DRENTOR-812726 format. One record per residue (C-alpha): x, y, z; residue in three letters. Coordinates in steps of 0.001 Angstrom, whole numbers, plus 524288, in hexadecimal, padded with zeros to 5 digits. Layout:
BEGIN
     xx     yy     zz  resn
      X      Y      Z   ALA
...
This chain:
BEGIN
     xx     yy     zz  resn
  AB8C9  D625D  F898F   UNK
  AB2AB  D6B89  F7F95   UNK
  AAD01  D5FFF  F7842   UNK
  AA691  D5B05  F84A9   UNK
  AA135  D6865  F87EE   UNK
  A9AD4  D6A9A  F7AD3   UNK
  A9551  D5CEC  F79AD   UNK
  A8F7B  D5D9B  F8752   UNK
  A88BE  D6A5C  F83C2   UNK
  A7FE6  D637F  F79EB   UNK
  A781A  D5E26  F8544   UNK
  A7993  D6984  F8EBE   UNK
  A6E30  D70B0  F94A9   UNK
  A6C08  D7CE3  F8C30   UNK
  A6B39  D851C  F9879   UNK
  A792E  D8190  F9C2C   UNK
  A7EF4  D81AA  F8E8C   UNK
  A89E4  D8B9E  F8CB7   UNK
  A8C46  D8CFD  F7E26   UNK
  A97B7  D9650  F7F80   UNK
  A9F10  D8D15  F8887   UNK
  A9CEE  D81EE  F7F0C   UNK
  AA1E1  D8A23  F73AA   UNK
  AAD96  D8E39  F7BC7   UNK
  AB0BF  D8034  F7F89   UNK
  AB01A  D7BFF  F714B   UNK
  AB868  D878C  F6CFA   UNK
  AC2A2  D85AE  F7782   UNK
  AC41E  D7741  F744D   UNK
  ACA38  D7BD3  F6754   UNK
  AC6A5  D6E63  F6208   UNK
  ABB8D  D72A2  F591A   UNK
  AB04A  D6A2C  F54A6   UNK
  AB9E6  D5F6C  F5139   UNK
  ABDD5  D5F04  F5F8A   UNK
  AAFC5  D5C4F  F6363   UNK
  AAEAE  D514B  F597D   UNK
  ABBC1  D4BA3  F5DBB   UNK
  AB6AB  D4BC4  F6BC7   UNK
  AABE8  D427E  F6756   UNK
  A9FC9  D4AEA  F6906   UNK
  A9321  D4497  F6460   UNK
  A8A6D  D50A9  F6594   UNK
  A8C50  D5E02  F5F64   UNK
  A8F42  D67AE  F6A76   UNK
  A852D  D7215  F6D17   UNK
  A8D55  D7D7C  F67D7   UNK
  A8C98  D7742  F5A3F   UNK
  A7E0C  D745F  F5A40   UNK
  A74D8  D7BE0  F516F   UNK
  A6C59  D855D  F58EF   UNK
  A5F7A  D8333  F51E1   UNK
  A5912  D7954  F48F9   UNK
  A58D2  D82C1  F3D73   UNK
  A67A2  D8198  F3C94   UNK
  A678C  D72D0  F3B7B   UNK
  A6F6D  D6E65  F2FD1   UNK
  A66F8  D67AD  F25BF   UNK
  A6A1D  D6019  F199A   UNK
  A69AB  D6890  F0D69   UNK
  A5D2F  D6817  F0572   UNK
  A5E8F  D5FCE  EF949   UNK
  A60B9  D690D  EEDFF   UNK
  A65A9  D68DF  EE015   UNK
  A6E5D  D7491  EE2F0   UNK
  A7CDB  D722C  EE496   UNK
  A884A  D7B33  EE79E   UNK
  A8E6F  D7FCB  EDAC0   UNK
  A9B70  D79C0  ED6E0   UNK
  AA404  D8271  ECE4D   UNK
  AAF3A  D7CFA  EC65B   UNK
  AB992  D878D  EC6E0   UNK
  AC22B  D7FFB  EBD72   UNK
  ACD6E  D88E8  EC0E3   UNK
  AD5B1  D82A7  EB64C   UNK
  ACD09  D8894  EABCF   UNK
  AC4D7  D925E  EB35C   UNK
  AC783  D9D67  EA9AE   UNK
  AC049  D961B  E9EEE   UNK
  AB4B9  D9380  EA801   UNK
  AB546  DA009  EAFF6   UNK
  AA7DB  DA538  EABFB   UNK
  AA19B  D9826  EAF55   UNK
  AA86E  D9788  EBC8C   UNK
  AA4E3  DA5B1  EBFD3   UNK
  A969E  DA301  EBC90   UNK
  A96BD  D972C  EC5A0   UNK
  A9D06  D9EE1  ED0A2   UNK
  A937A  DAA25  ECECF   UNK
  A87A5  DA13A  ECFAA   UNK
  A8CC6  D9967  EDB48   UNK
  A9164  DA54F  EE30A   UNK
  A8509  DAD0A  EE04C   UNK
  A7AD0  DA280  EE23A   UNK
  A807B  D9855  EEB7E   UNK
  A8C65  D9E5E  EF209   UNK
  A92EA  D9101  EF1F6   UNK
  A99AA  D8925  EE755   UNK
  AA424  D7EDE  EE5D7   UNK
  AAFE1  D7FE0  EDCDB   UNK
  AB757  D74F7  ED628   UNK
  AC3B4  D75AD  ECDE9   UNK
  AC78C  D80F6  ED6BB   UNK
  AD62C  D7EEF  ED612   UNK
  AD8A9  D7A64  EE40F   UNK
  ADEC8  D6CC8  EE329   UNK
  AD760  D6171  EE937   UNK
  AE38B  D5E11  EF124   UNK
  AE2FB  D6B6E  EF7AB   UNK
  AD477  D69EC  EFAD3   UNK
  AD671  D5C66  F00A2   UNK
  AE259  D6053  F088B   UNK
  ADBA8  D6C88  F0DD9   UNK
  ACFF5  D64C4  F12C4   UNK
  AD8EC  D5A81  F18B9   UNK
  AE11A  D64F9  F1F7F   UNK
  AD508  D6BDF  F24D0   UNK
  AD065  D5F12  F2A8A   UNK
  ADE28  D5C4A  F2F59   UNK
  ADE7B  D68D8  F3743   UNK
  AD16E  D6678  F3DDA   UNK
  AD561  D5892  F4156   UNK
  AE20C  D5CC0  F47EA   UNK
  AE32A  D59FA  F5692   UNK
  ADC09  D6421  F5ED7   UNK
  AE897  D68EC  F6523   UNK
  AEDCA  D6CBF  F57B8   UNK
  AE15A  D7353  F52F1   UNK
  ADF85  D7AE8  F5F99   UNK
  AEB7C  D82F9  F5C35   UNK
  AE3AA  D88F8  F5112   UNK
  AD6DA  D8AAF  F5879   UNK
  AD31F  D98F3  F5A69   UNK
  AC832  DA2DC  F58BC   UNK
  AD1E3  DADD9  F5686   UNK
  ACC47  DB5A2  F4B23   UNK
  AD8F9  DB99A  F4486   UNK
  ADFB6  DAC6D  F452F   UNK
  AE2FD  DA7F9  F375F   UNK
  AE2DA  D9963  F3A20   UNK
  AD956  D9444  F4438   UNK
  AD17B  D8842  F4769   UNK
  AC463  D88EF  F4E1D   UNK
  AB659  D848E  F4E96   UNK
  AAB5F  D8E0C  F4B61   UNK
  AB08E  D9BE4  F4973   UNK
  AA383  DA0A9  F4EE6   UNK
  AA2D0  D96ED  F5A2C   UNK
  A9E71  DA118  F6424   UNK
  A9518  DA849  F5AE1   UNK
  A8DC5  D9D2B  F5444   UNK
  A8137  D9721  F5938   UNK
  A872D  D89AC  F5718   UNK
  A94E3  D851C  F539D   UNK
  A9831  D7E37  F46DD   UNK
  A9DB1  D7073  F45FF   UNK
  AAA73  D750E  F3FCD   UNK
  AB8A0  D787C  F42A5   UNK
  AC0CC  D819C  F3A24   UNK
  ACEEE  D84E5  F3710   UNK
  ACF0A  D9311  F324E   UNK
  ADAB7  D983F  F2A88   UNK
  ADC2E  DA60F  F251B   UNK
  AE442  DA432  F18BB   UNK
  AE44F  DB202  F134A   UNK
  AE5AC  DBCE5  F0FA0   UNK
  AF205  DBC68  F17E6   UNK
  AF8CB  DAF55  F1547   UNK
  AF78F  DA5DB  F2088   UNK
  B043C  DA0C1  F264F   UNK
  B0341  D9205  F23C7   UNK
  B093E  D8F87  F313B   UNK
  AFC86  D9467  F374E   UNK
  AF542  D88E3  F3152   UNK
  AF4A6  D7B81  F37D9   UNK
  AFEC6  D7277  F31D8   UNK
  AF48F  D6844  F2E23   UNK
  AEE33  D718F  F2462   UNK
  AF8DE  D7BA6  F21EA   UNK
  AFE06  D78E1  F143F   UNK
  AF128  D7544  F0DD0   UNK
  AEA24  D80EB  F13E3   UNK
  AF412  D8A21  F0DC7   UNK
  AF2ED  D834A  F009E   UNK
  AE414  D829C  F00FF   UNK
  AE366  D90F0  F04D8   UNK
  AEB14  D9509  EF8C7   UNK
  AE304  D8C6E  EEFC0   UNK
  AD5FB  D90DB  EF54B   UNK
  AD9D9  D9F3E  EF4CA   UNK
  ADD15  D9D9C  EE66B   UNK
  ACFC4  D9765  EE403   UNK
  AC921  DA234  EEBCA   UNK
  ACF9A  DAC62  EE31D   UNK
  ACA2A  DA58E  ED710   UNK
  ABC94  DA4D4  EDD1E   UNK
  ABC85  DB347  EE08F   UNK
  ABFFC  DB65C  ED26E   UNK
  AB493  DAE10  ECDAE   UNK
  AAB6B  DB3FD  ED7D3   UNK
  AAF7A  DC1BA  ED3AC   UNK
  AAC0B  DBE9D  EC59D   UNK
  A9F5A  DB84A  ECA03   UNK
  A9BD8  DC5A7  ECFD0   UNK
  A9EF4  DCC23  EC2C4   UNK
  AAB8D  DD20D  EC80F   UNK
  AB9BC  DD0E6  EC3C7   UNK
  AC06B  DC438  EC826   UNK
  AC8FD  DCB13  ED232   UNK
  ABE30  DD327  ED89D   UNK
  ABC01  DCAB1  EE4BC   UNK
  ACA95  DC84D  EE610   UNK
  ACC69  DD716  EE5DC   UNK
  AC33E  DD7BF  EF198   UNK
  ACC7C  DCEAB  EF90D   UNK
  AC27B  DC399  EF93D   UNK
  ACD7B  DB9A7  EF7FD   UNK
  AD74B  DC0F8  F005B   UNK
  AD584  DB8DD  F0C9E   UNK
  AD147  DAAF3  F0F28   UNK
  ACFAB  DA1A1  F1A9F   UNK
  ACF18  D92D3  F1B12   UNK
  AC58F  D8C6A  F247C   UNK
  AC77C  D7DCC  F2647   UNK
  ABAD7  D7881  F2C15   UNK
  AB990  D6B7D  F3307   UNK
  AABEE  D65F3  F35BE   UNK
  AAD01  D59CD  F3E71   UNK
  AA2EA  D4EFE  F3D80   UNK
  A973E  D530D  F45D0   UNK
  A8F84  D49E5  F4EC3   UNK
  A82E9  D51E2  F4CF4   UNK
  A83D1  D596C  F401D   UNK
  A7553  D5CC5  F407A   UNK
  A76E3  D65B6  F4C58   UNK
  A822B  D6E62  F47D4   UNK
  A88B9  D740B  F3BBF   UNK
  A9632  D72DE  F35D3   UNK
  A952F  D812C  F31EA   UNK
  A8984  D8A07  F3452   UNK
  A829B  D905E  F28C7   UNK
  A8ABD  D9C28  F2497   UNK
  A90C4  DA38A  F193F   UNK
  A9F51  DA6A6  F185B   UNK
  AA531  DB3ED  F1C6D   UNK
  AAEA1  DB4AF  F10F0   UNK
  AAF2A  DB773  F0261   UNK
  AB043  DA95A  EFDF4   UNK
  AB1DD  D9BD6  F03F1   UNK
  AB897  D903E  EFD9C   UNK
  AB585  D839E  F04CC   UNK
  ABC6A  D7695  F040D   UNK
  AB3DE  D6BE2  F09F0   UNK
  AB56C  D5D52  F0BD4   UNK
  AAB49  D533E  F07AC   UNK
  AA3A6  D5270  F1480   UNK
  A995A  D5C67  F1063   UNK
  A90C4  D6507  F18EB   UNK
  A9296  D7260  F1292   UNK
  A8594  D784E  F0E81   UNK
  A81C5  D8519  F0811   UNK
  A74AD  D8C09  F09B9   UNK
  A6EB9  D8E19  EFC42   UNK
  A6098  D912E  EF8C3   UNK
  A5C0E  D8ED1  F06BA   UNK
  A6204  D8158  F07F8   UNK
  A6ED2  D7B26  F0BFB   UNK
  A76AC  D7570  F00BF   UNK
  A820D  D6C18  F0296   UNK
  A8F2F  D7069  EFD2D   UNK
  A9467  D631F  EF913   UNK
  AA292  D5F38  EF90A   UNK
  AA722  D5F83  EEAD4   UNK
  AB452  D58D3  EE8B3   UNK
  ABEFE  D62EA  EE698   UNK
  AB5A2  D6E71  EE7C4   UNK
  AB66C  D7A7F  EF05D   UNK
  AAA3D  D812E  EF59D   UNK
  AA931  D8FD9  EF351   UNK
  A9FDD  D98ED  EFA3E   UNK
  A9D90  DA783  EF9E6   UNK
  AA041  DAEA3  F06B4   UNK
  A98B8  DB9A1  F0D39   UNK
  AA28C  DC400  F092B   UNK
  AA176  DC055  EFAD0   UNK
  A92A4  DC0FB  EFB8D   UNK
  A941D  DCE74  F01BD   UNK
  A9D52  DD423  EF775   UNK
  A95DE  DCDAF  EEC49   UNK
  A8978  DD43F  EF182   UNK
  A8242  DC739  EF216   UNK
  A8605  DC2F0  EE44B   UNK
  A8D07  DB78D  EEACD   UNK
  A86F0  DAFF0  EF606   UNK
  A8D74  DAC02  F02BA   UNK
  A8479  DA10C  F06DA   UNK
  A8260  D9A00  F1392   UNK
  A8854  D8CA6  F1542   UNK
  A8A89  D8303  F203F   UNK
  A9112  D7621  F2384   UNK
  A8991  D6ADD  F299E   UNK
  A8F3C  D62DF  F3499   UNK
  A90B0  D548D  F310C   UNK
  A91DF  D4726  F3746   UNK
  A9D01  D4503  F2DA4   UNK
  AA9B2  D4C49  F2F48   UNK
  AB24F  D5336  F3026   UNK
  AAE77  D5C63  F252C   UNK
  AB9CE  D6512  F2112   UNK
  AB96A  D715E  F18C5   UNK
  AC26F  D7CCA  F15F0   UNK
  ABC4D  D8A02  F131D   UNK
  AC3F9  D953B  F0D1F   UNK
  ABE05  DA275  F1085   UNK
  AC23A  DAD8D  F07A5   UNK
  AC259  DB917  F10E6   UNK
  ACCE6  DC246  F1639   UNK
  AC80F  DBDA7  F2381   UNK
  AD2DB  DC320  F2C28   UNK
  AD8E1  DCCBD  F22A5   UNK
  AD80D  DDAD9  F2798   UNK
  AD265  DE05C  F1AFE   UNK
  ACB6A  DED79  F1A44   UNK
  AC437  DE996  F0DD9   UNK
  AB590  DEBD0  F0E5B   UNK
  AAC68  DE2A8  F0717   UNK
  A9F2A  DE5CA  F0181   UNK
  A9753  DE23E  EF563   UNK
  A9FFB  DE389  EE945   UNK
  A9CCA  DF080  EE2AD   UNK
  A9CF0  DEAAB  ED4F8   UNK
  A91B9  DE1AA  ED8C8   UNK
  A88DA  DEC90  EDDCF   UNK
  A7E6F  DF452  ED6BA   UNK
  A7162  DFAD8  ED95E   UNK
  A6AF5  DEDA4  ED73F   UNK
  A7539  DE6CF  EDF92   UNK
  A783E  DEFA7  EEB3E   UNK
  A8190  DEB45  EF60F   UNK
  A7BDC  DE126  EFF4F   UNK
  A86AA  DE1DF  F0992   UNK
  A8E1C  DEC47  F1102   UNK
  A9CDE  DED17  F108B   UNK
  AA4F1  DE568  F1A61   UNK
  AB2BC  DE0C3  F1CD6   UNK
  AB62B  DD261  F1D33   UNK
  ABA20  DD3E5  F2B74   UNK
  AACEF  DD9A7  F2F3F   UNK
  AA5AE  DCF1B  F27BF   UNK
  AAD8D  DC412  F2DF0   UNK
  AAC5A  DCA25  F3B7F   UNK
  A9D94  DCAA3  F3A3C   UNK
  A9D02  DBCB5  F34EE   UNK
  AA59B  DB766  F3FE0   UNK
  A9E5C  DBECA  F4A88   UNK
  A914F  DB8B6  F470C   UNK
  A96AF  DAB23  F43FF   UNK
  A8F6B  DA0FF  F3C00   UNK
  A81AC  DA51E  F3FC0   UNK
  A7B42  DA0C8  F32EB   UNK
  A7962  DAF09  F2EC9   UNK
  A80AB  DB56A  F2389   UNK
  A8A81  DBFDC  F2757   UNK
  A8727  DC6E8  F1AAB   UNK
  A7A2C  DCB78  F205E   UNK
  A81B1  DD438  F29CE   UNK
  A8841  DDB4E  F1E59   UNK
  A7C1A  DDD6F  F15F3   UNK
  A782A  DEB6C  F1319   UNK
  A6B0B  DEF5C  F18A7   UNK
  A60FF  DF2BA  F0E49   UNK
């Protein structure tokens, strides 16, 4: 019924169109974007359509620039540490995105995690519906568009969201189809995140444990995204242009493609590199580094080909009731480099980010000091 309602609305008279009712029908179907595709729609429903021509996804401009790939070589990283730190410093400070290879997470674990993420989203609707909720504090939940009722248009994407720490998640809360590998992947990716925060600390000229001492790796969430094949990819987006509300993101993506980063006023493809993980700086790390590191805008294109599957690990104590206040790191400040941002808690930052949704504007602007 919801599929019929939203497809019919593409041709409705604008005067009679009720966007809220369409959003509500889609939400209450609990079937996500995949449910629409399974229903056989041939047109993208109106709630997903871009609102103006300026937003239309375009192919990236041909450029010689490519996203940096850093060989962590964790087997002999101590011998190459200065070289690796220099690469991380340049990538985090100039691009905000890089890929890592020889990162220590076995290929088997990467492959099984992607397969399990896809396996969950392709479960029968009646099984998935048991996990569908918009309840903020739920540790394991499935849904489509966290900002469905705030955004100007919905994204062509469904998500399984799992809070893995700082309090250990009871494996029984996870769907059986992805339970064991999610627990294993979580441990492996947290270990890699710890290593990356040590390298990022040194890239800032600080001691290796500085960012860890600020609890940057204390909490993490896994977001398994599913982007079904789209009948009209030119009229919608897989994910709207945005930056991430965390300290660091580690992304596992399949080989479909579609992820792009905004660099030097153009969109650059982030290609699928066999065995690699994509790393990007989050808003909170840009804030505490006082703009030494860049949290850059990125997006995902919708595609005729699909499904595209990815698993993002957000390093953030998202639901942890911490009283810690974050501001620019004192050791990085001077008369020549005064603080750019005001202090905030993670909870206040996330609340602001969630309240505005993916509106193509950086949340960091709200926390800038007035000069």
